N, C-alpha and C positions, 0 to 999 in steps of 0.2 A: 620310176618317180611318181609319187602321188601328187595330183594337181587338184587343188581346191578352187572350184569355179562357181561361186554362188553369190547372189545378191542379198541373201538372207543373212543379216548381221549376226543374229543369234546362232545360227548354224555355223557360220564362219568362225565366230569366236570360240564356240564349244569344241569344234573339230580341231582347229589350230592348237588350242590349249591342250587337248588330249594327245595329239600327235607329238607336241613338244615334250609333254611329260613322259612319253614313252621313248623319246629319242629317235623318232622315225623321221626320215628325210622327206620333205615335201616342198612344193612351191604353190603360189597362188596366181590366178589370172582373172581378168574380168569375164563375166559370163558371155559366151559367144566368141571370145578371142581364140586365135589359133593355139593349139596345144603344143608344148615342147616335144621334141623328137623322142625323148626318153619316157614319155608318159606311159604309165602302166595301169593307173586307175584314176578316174575322174570323179570328184565328189561334188554333188549338187544338193540344193535344198528342195523342199516340197513344192515351192512355187516356181522353180527354175524349169526351163524348157529342155527336156531330155533330147528332143529332136535336134537341138543345136549341135549335138555330138553323135548324130546318127551315123556319120561316116567314120567315126573313130574306131580303131581296131583294138580298143581296150574296153574293159567293163566300166559302166557308169553306176555309181552307188549313190542312192538318194538317202539323205540323213534327215530325220525329223528333229525339230528343236526339243531340247530336254532329254535326248537319248544319245548323247555323244559316245558313251561306252559301246552301245550296241552298234552304232555306225562305224566306229573304229574297228571293232571286231570283224565286221563285214568287209571293211577295206583290207585288213590284214589277211583275211581268209582268201581274198582274190590274189593277193601277192604270193601266198604260198600254195596257190592252185586249188584252194578249197579243200585240201586234204589235211589230215592230222587231228588226232584225238586231243581234246583239252585235258591236260594233266596238271594238277596243282601239287607242287612239292612244298613240304613244310619242315623246316629245321626247328624243333621245339626248344623252348627256353623262356626266360622271362620276357624277352622281346623277340618272338619267333621271326625267322626269315621266311618269306613266302615267294614262290616263283610260279607263274602261270605259263605253261608251255603249250604250244599247238604244233604237233609234229616235232621237228627239230628247232622250231623258232620259239624263243622266249618273248612273250608278248606283254608281260607285266611283272613287276617285282614290288614287294612291300616289306617293311619291317615295322610291326605294330605291337602294342602291349598284348599279352596273351589273351586277355578277355575280349579283344576285338577280332581275333582270328576267325571265329565262326561267321561273323558279319562280313568280313572281307571275302572269305571263300564263297559264301552264299551269293554275293554280288557277282563274283567272277564266273561262277558256273551256271548262273541263270541263263537260260536259252541255249546253253552248250549241248551238243549232241553226245550222249554217252560219256559224261565227264568222269574222271578218276582222281582221287586224292591219294598221294603217297606221303606218309609222315615218318620221319626218322625215329629210331628206337631209343635215342638218348633222352636225357632229362625226363625220366620215366613218369614222375608224378605230374609234371606239367603236360607231358604228352598225353597221358590218360585223360586229363581234363579237356584237352583240345579235341580229342576224338569225340567226346560226349557233346561238344559244342558244334560239330560239323553238320552240314545239311545232309539230307538223305541221299547220299551218293556212295558208290563203292569206295572203300578205303583199304589201302595196303600199308602194312608196317614194314619199313625198309631198314636193313642194316646200314647205319650211317657211317660205319668205319671208313675213314679216308675220304669223306665227302667234303671236308673243309680244306680248301687249297692253301698253299703258301701265299701270303699276302705281301706284295712288295710295297715300297714306299708310296704314300699317297692313296692307299686303298684301305685305310683304317675304317672299321665299321662295316666292311663289305662281306666279311666272312660268313655270317649267317645267311645272307641272301644267296651267295655263291653256293653254299652248301645245299640250300633249298633247290637250286637248279640241278645239282648233281643227284639229289634225292629224287626229284621228279623223273630223272632219266634212268633210275635203277629199279628193276622189278623187285617187288616185295611179296609178303604173305598176306592174303586177303583176311581181314578181320571184321567182326561185327561190332566189337567194342574192345576196351582194354581195361581189365581189372588188375590193379597194382596194389599190393600190400606194402605199406611203408616199412622200410627197415629201421632198426634201432638208430643207425647213423643218420638217416634222413630225418627222423623225429628230433634227434639231438640238434641238428643244424637248424631246424625250424624253431626250436626252443631258444637257441642262441640268438637267432634273428629277432625273436620276440623280446628278449632281454635288451638288445641293442636299441629297439624302437620304443621300449616302455619308458614312460616318464619316471617310474619308480624303480627302474633297473631290476624288474622282477620278470622271470620267465613264466610262460604259460605251462600248464601241466601236460602230461602225456595225452590225456583224452582230447584236449583242445588241439594239441599239436597234430594228432591223427586226423581230426576233422579238417584242419588246414591242408594237410597232405593230400586228402582225397577230394578236396575242392568244396566241401560243405560250407566252409567259412573262409573268408579272407583273413590275413594276419591281423589286420586292423579290427575286424569284427571279433576275432578271438581275444584280442587284448581288451576290448570293451567288455566281453563276458567275464574275463578273468578279473577285471577291475571291480565288477559288480558283485562277485562272490565274496 
């Protein structure tokens, strides 16, 4: 059981919010109060007295205001014994699923627009020791762009066959995130980048999407469709260029 015991309101609010967002069980006590029997980690702020828990048989984690993510990572590291490489799994698509794992523990999950994946992964691997990113080999064009957006960390391309589980009732929208968890746990092939040549079918689908989104019901040409496919232009930017021609 994680016990938050701080008089620092900012630290209290940030840590409690971060733990709730991650679905981690915790309780709170007033600084200096007796700890529950099941206490495994005590959380304090920078001005709290660590000697108040000198006799505790569990670690005490000091969290600074404004750094709740780093504090929660330290807390979870103690819970899992300080072991486990940080591995980020990504299920590529228009709204990729992202899972951050440490050893066998899933410590964070996200589902964000494709253009935010690099930002999210960068934040999650900052300060991690020897992090690794594993990305599924589906959604080739989006996946190739995601690899280009990732921070300077090792990347493995994973065969994502069978990584999306059956979803029962009440779990709608969880498929991409659960697939990302499975991708994170599956070894892949180390890559430095991913060059993908768009197929005729992929270009046709992009042109069909452009027609659907065009006010004039006009599709972009092959050259613009290819630039969209490789990530040089967004579909909206391609439509703007097409309109100006």
